[in-house]
C-alpha positions as a Markdown table, in Angstrom:
| # | Residue | x | y | z |
|---|---|---|---|---|
| 1 | Unk | 96.0 | 73.1 | 150.3 |
| 2 | Unk | 94.1 | 73.5 | 147.2 |
| 3 | Unk | 95.6 | 74.4 | 143.7 |
| 4 | Unk | 93.9 | 76.9 | 141.5 |
| 5 | Unk | 93.2 | 76.1 | 138.3 |
| 6 | Unk | 94.5 | 78.4 | 135.2 |
| 7 | Unk | 93.0 | 78.8 | 131.9 |
| 8 | Unk | 90.8 | 80.2 | 130.0 |
| 9 | Unk | 87.0 | 79.8 | 130.5 |
| 10 | Unk | 84.6 | 78.4 | 127.9 |
| 11 | Unk | 83.0 | 81.9 | 127.7 |
| 12 | Unk | 86.1 | 83.7 | 126.8 |
| 13 | Unk | 87.0 | 80.6 | 124.4 |
| 14 | Unk | 83.8 | 81.4 | 122.4 |
| 15 | Unk | 84.5 | 85.0 | 122.7 |
| 16 | Unk | 88.3 | 84.8 | 121.2 |
| 17 | Unk | 86.7 | 81.9 | 118.5 |
| 18 | Unk | 84.0 | 84.6 | 117.3 |
| 19 | Unk | 86.6 | 87.6 | 117.0 |
| 20 | Unk | 88.7 | 85.3 | 115.2 |
| 21 | Unk | 85.7 | 84.6 | 112.8 |
| 22 | Unk | 84.7 | 88.0 | 112.5 |
| 23 | Unk | 88.0 | 89.1 | 111.4 |
| 24 | Unk | 88.6 | 86.1 | 109.2 |
| 25 | Unk | 85.3 | 86.8 | 107.2 |
| 26 | Unk | 86.4 | 90.7 | 106.6 |
| 27 | Unk | 90.0 | 89.6 | 105.4 |
| 28 | Unk | 88.3 | 87.0 | 102.8 |
| 29 | Unk | 86.0 | 89.8 | 101.6 |
| 30 | Unk | 88.8 | 92.8 | 101.3 |
| 31 | Unk | 91.8 | 90.8 | 100.4 |
| 32 | Unk | 90.7 | 89.7 | 96.8 |
| 33 | Unk | 89.8 | 93.1 | 95.8 |
| 34 | Unk | 93.6 | 94.0 | 97.4 |
| 35 | Unk | 95.5 | 91.0 | 95.5 |
| 36 | Unk | 93.5 | 92.5 | 92.3 |
| 37 | Unk | 95.1 | 96.4 | 93.0 |
| 38 | Unk | 98.1 | 94.6 | 93.3 |
| 39 | Unk | 98.0 | 92.9 | 89.9 |
| 40 | Unk | 96.8 | 95.8 | 88.4 |
| 41 | Unk | 99.8 | 98.2 | 89.9 |
| 42 | Unk | 102.4 | 95.4 | 88.7 |
| 43 | Unk | 100.9 | 95.4 | 85.1 |
| 44 | Unk | 101.1 | 98.9 | 84.6 |
| 45 | Unk | 104.9 | 99.2 | 86.3 |
| 46 | Unk | 105.7 | 96.4 | 84.1 |
| 47 | Unk | 103.9 | 97.8 | 80.8 |
| 48 | Unk | 105.9 | 101.4 | 81.4 |
| 49 | Unk | 109.3 | 99.6 | 82.0 |
| 50 | Unk | 108.8 | 98.1 | 78.6 |
| 51 | Unk | 106.8 | 100.5 | 76.6 |
| 52 | Unk | 109.1 | 103.3 | 76.9 |
| 53 | Unk | 108.7 | 104.5 | 73.2 |
| 54 | Unk | 104.9 | 103.0 | 73.0 |
| 55 | Unk | 101.6 | 104.9 | 71.9 |
| 56 | Unk | 99.0 | 105.3 | 74.2 |
| 57 | Unk | 97.1 | 103.1 | 71.8 |
| 58 | Unk | 99.9 | 100.5 | 72.5 |
| 59 | Unk | 100.2 | 101.2 | 76.0 |
| 60 | Unk | 96.3 | 100.4 | 76.2 |
| 61 | Unk | 96.3 | 97.2 | 74.3 |
| 62 | Unk | 99.1 | 95.8 | 76.1 |
| 63 | Unk | 97.1 | 96.5 | 79.6 |
| 64 | Unk | 94.1 | 94.8 | 78.1 |
| 65 | Unk | 96.2 | 91.6 | 77.1 |
| 66 | Unk | 97.4 | 91.9 | 81.2 |
| 67 | Unk | 94.5 | 92.3 | 82.4 |
| 68 | Unk | 92.7 | 89.4 | 80.6 |
| 69 | Unk | 95.9 | 86.9 | 82.1 |
| 70 | Unk | 95.8 | 88.3 | 85.8 |
| 71 | Unk | 91.9 | 88.6 | 85.7 |
| 72 | Unk | 91.8 | 92.4 | 86.2 |
| 73 | Unk | 88.3 | 93.6 | 85.8 |
| 74 | Unk | 87.6 | 96.6 | 88.0 |
| 75 | Unk | 90.3 | 98.8 | 85.5 |
| 76 | Unk | 89.7 | 98.9 | 81.7 |
| 77 | Unk | 91.9 | 100.1 | 79.3 |
| 78 | Unk | 90.4 | 103.5 | 78.9 |
| 79 | Unk | 90.6 | 104.2 | 82.9 |
| 80 | Unk | 94.5 | 104.4 | 82.3 |
| 81 | Unk | 96.1 | 108.1 | 82.4 |
| 82 | Unk | 99.0 | 107.8 | 80.3 |
| 83 | Unk | 101.6 | 110.8 | 80.3 |
| 84 | Unk | 105.4 | 111.3 | 79.6 |
| 85 | Unk | 107.8 | 112.8 | 82.4 |
| 86 | Unk | 110.8 | 113.4 | 80.0 |
| 87 | Unk | 111.7 | 110.3 | 78.4 |
| 88 | Unk | 109.8 | 107.6 | 80.6 |
| 89 | Unk | 106.1 | 106.9 | 80.3 |
| 90 | Unk | 103.9 | 107.3 | 83.4 |
| 91 | Unk | 100.8 | 105.3 | 83.7 |
| 92 | Unk | 98.3 | 106.0 | 86.6 |
| 93 | Unk | 94.9 | 104.8 | 87.3 |
| 94 | Unk | 92.3 | 105.3 | 90.7 |
| 95 | Unk | 89.2 | 103.7 | 91.3 |
| 96 | Unk | 86.6 | 103.2 | 94.2 |
| 97 | Unk | 85.9 | 99.3 | 94.8 |
| 98 | Unk | 82.8 | 98.4 | 97.2 |
| 99 | Unk | 83.2 | 95.3 | 99.1 |
| 100 | Unk | 80.1 | 93.9 | 100.5 |
| 101 | Unk | 80.6 | 92.9 | 103.9 |
| 102 | Unk | 77.2 | 91.2 | 104.9 |
| 103 | Unk | 73.6 | 92.5 | 105.0 |
| 104 | Unk | 73.2 | 96.0 | 104.1 |
| 105 | Unk | 76.6 | 96.9 | 105.2 |
| 106 | Unk | 79.7 | 97.6 | 102.6 |
| 107 | Unk | 83.6 | 98.7 | 102.4 |
| 108 | Unk | 84.6 | 101.5 | 100.2 |
| 109 | Unk | 88.3 | 101.0 | 99.2 |
| 110 | Unk | 89.9 | 104.0 | 97.3 |
| 111 | Unk | 92.6 | 102.4 | 95.0 |
| 112 | Unk | 95.3 | 104.5 | 93.4 |
| 113 | Unk | 98.5 | 103.5 | 91.6 |
| 114 | Unk | 101.5 | 105.3 | 89.7 |
| 115 | Unk | 103.9 | 103.4 | 87.6 |
| 116 | Unk | 106.2 | 106.0 | 88.6 |
| 117 | Unk | 106.4 | 104.6 | 92.3 |
| 118 | Unk | 104.3 | 107.4 | 94.1 |
């Protein structure tokens, strides 16, 4: 009686490693863009909570200060849309980020956030 060996062949192992490398490369390119978006969203939410009676110029200045600290470069203070909803200040922004993947292939990601939670 011969015992059959079970396990992965070398071809399957190489295929899995290549697939993991492609996923890791994709993640390393996309995650910094997403982290910047999360920092910008957190900044406008914090500013909206703190500056309920602030003028748009004060709000833009506060965002500029936070963007310097959090290294937010995709959004400028003039890109913010500032409105009032009753007594609450609502700050929103929208932008498109191009993430180059390799050679002539890239990925466009549309980001949009509102301090009201939408």
